[in-house]
C-alpha positions, 0 to 999 in steps of 0.5 A, a space after each residue: 472883137 470875136 475875130 482877132 484879125 478885125 481889131 483894126 475895125 474898132 476905130 470905125 465902130 467907135 466913130 459910128 457909136 459916138 453918133 448915138 445918144 445911147 448904146 445898148 451893150 451886152 455887159 458892163 465889161 463891154 461898156 467899160 471896154 468901149 469907153 476905154 476905146 474912145 466911146 464918149 456916149 454917156 448913156 448905156 443900157 445893158 441887156 446881158 442876155 439875148 431873147 430866143 422867141 421860138 416855140 418848141 415841144 416842151 411838155 415835159 421837164 428836162 431829165 438829169 443826164 450825165 452828158 454835156 451838150 455843146 452847140 457849135 464847133 467842138 474843134 474851134 473852141 477846143 471842146 472835143 479835144 479836151 473832153 474826148 478822153 473823159 467818160 462823159 457823154 458829149 453831144 456836139 451840134 455841128 457836122 463831124 469834121 473829116 479825118 478825126 477819130 473820136 470815142 463812142 462817147 462823142 456824138 455829132 448831130 450835125 447842124 439842125 434848125 433852132 427849133 430842133 436844137 431846142 427840142 433835143 437840148 430839152 431832153 436833158 443834160 447840161 449846156 456848155 458855153 466855153 472856149 479853150 481858145 485863149 483869145 475867145 476865152 477873153 472875148 467871153 468876158 465882154 459878149 453875151 453868148 447866144 449859146 447861154 440863151 439857147 440852153 436857158 430857153 431849152 430849160 437845161 442848166 449851164 456850165 460856164 467859165 468863172 470869168 464869163 460876163 454873165 457869171 453874176 446872173 448865173 450865180 444869183 438866179 441858180 442857172 447852172 454851175 460855174 467852174 474853172 476847168 472842163 475837168 471840174 465841170 465833168 466832176 460836177 456833172 457826174 456827182 450831181 444828184 437828181 434833186 440838185 438838177 431839178 433845183 436848177 431846172 425849176 429856176 431856169 423855167 422862169 427865165 425860159 418863159 421870158 426868153 420866149 416872150 422877148 422880155 429882155 429885148 422889150 425891157 432894153 428898148 423901154 429902158 432906153 426910151 426912159 433914159 433918153 426922155 
């Protein structure tokens, strides 16, 4: 589903899934989509969020910084083009593509190890899980983004689209801001107080520890066993 050209493979996966007694899926939306595509399995466990069992240097609290971090291709997801005209600091974790000009507010860090990424993200600012690409934007309604897990593991607040599959989790647990456009995101970031930011990081610190300890994977497996037996 991540790549539009792979749509023809869906029937092969449906055939495979229908041999299972239970499916672990990343969202309620994905469960409903698979059923609509022909899955006949009756039992599901919804995990919602992937674990990030990696230790990194985190002996201080993330700071409020008016900057947006994006782990991935700024060009593929339309992030660089959309934000390069704003005065927000944009930190992109990919190699800078050849032949493009960007303002001084856009910084390319190149690809780093996951531990290095978490350490740098932990310095502060916000983690963006977003796409301006219309097909990928639809995909976010179904998948569980590993970007979301990485930002939470790093302890920084999220910026997510209002239609993303994890919206309720973000809302209910005070993990970050939910917006309908990147322009709105920039405004929210620039006008946020340090106290409001600390409120987010305090809430996120709890789930960060769970992600470190593989809580969500273990819980899903235990839930699956109880569902079957």
